[in-house]
Each structure stands twice: as C-alpha cells, then as structure tokens.
N, C-alpha and C positions, 0 to 999 in steps of 0.2 A: 145748758149744756144738753145735747142729744144723747139719751142713754143708747149704749150700744149692744150689741146682740153677737155673740159667739155662734155662727153656723157653719156647717160643712155642706158643700155642694159637690154632686158630681159633674163634669162637664167633659162629654166624652169618656175617655177611661181615666181621667186626672180629677182626683180629692183636693178641693182646694178649701183650707179652715179659713175662714174669714171672720173679721171684727167689721160689722155694719152698724150702721145708725138703725137703732129699733125701728124708725120710721120707715124705712126702706127694704126691711127685712123682706117683706112679702114680693117685692120687686125684682129682689135677688133671686128668690125663690123661683119666681116665675119666670125669669131669663133662663135660668138652668133648665126649665121644663120645656121652654121652648127650645133651647138648643137640643135638648135630648129628643124630642118629636120631630125636631127637622132632620136629625142625624138619622134615626130610625125609618124616617121617610127614605133617604137616599140609600142606607144599607138594604132595604127591603126592595127598592125599584133598581138598584145596580149592585147586585150581589158580588160581582166578579171584580168591582173597584177597590182599591187599596184603601186603607183608613184614613190615609193623608188625602186621597182624593175626594173622598166623602166628606172629610171636613172642609176641606177647602169648597165644595160644591154648597154645603151648608151655610158656611161663612159668607159666601157671594148671596145666598138666596137673603139671609138675615140682614146683611148690610143693605141690599137693594131696598128691601121693605122698612128699614129704618130710614135711609134717605128721602123715599116716597111719602112716609108719614111725615119726616121732619120737613120736608118742603112744603106740603100741603097745609102744614100749622103755622106757616109763615104769614103774621097778621101785620104786618108793618106796612104792606098796600093798602091794607083796609084802613090802619089808623092814622095813616098819611092822606087817605082821601076823607076820612071824617074830619080832621084838621082844617084841610080846603075847605069844606063845607060849612063848617064853625064860621071860618072866616069870611066866607062868601055872606051868611044868614046876617052875620053882625055886620057888615058893610051894608048890607040892603036895610036893616031894620034901623040905623044909623041914619040911613038917607030919608026914610018915610016918614021920621019924626021931626024932619027939618021941614 
C-alpha cells in the first residue's frame, strides 16, 4: 500500500487540499509551480486581460506542452520495429544453420 501525504496547493487563486501518494507528492508540487509560473508570465505580459482569459491561455499552453511531450514519448513504433527486426534476424539465423 502506497503511503499518502496530505498537501495544500495553490492553483491560481484556489487552495486545494489533497491526499496524494507519497511517491507523487513532488510531482503535484511541481505541477502547481508550473501553473503558477505560467499564470504569472501571462499576467505580466497581458496585464489588461481578465483572470479567466489568463487562466485559459495558461491552460492552453500547458496542455500543448503535455501533448507534445506525450506524443514524443510514444515508443510503440520503435518497439514494433524492433520486434520486426528480431523476427527477421531469427529467420536469417534459421536459414544460415541449414
């Protein structure tokens, strides 16, 4: 059983009290920090925008980054190609021993 940690995180102007797996606490804290930094960047760059618009822009940027990283970490094409090569090697190794 994974030990849990009670933490409090600010996201925007909202305080969240969460119970998270101890092994994921740092990830949650880093995520909240990333949101804070992104919101602050947009607040600084667009001081006349509403809080709702700033939140939407930050959400779009963070989602874009997530999808970009997720797509770049898709290893299935590589593992499929390796399996194909393994079969090819086995086929050639079998024909050489005959």
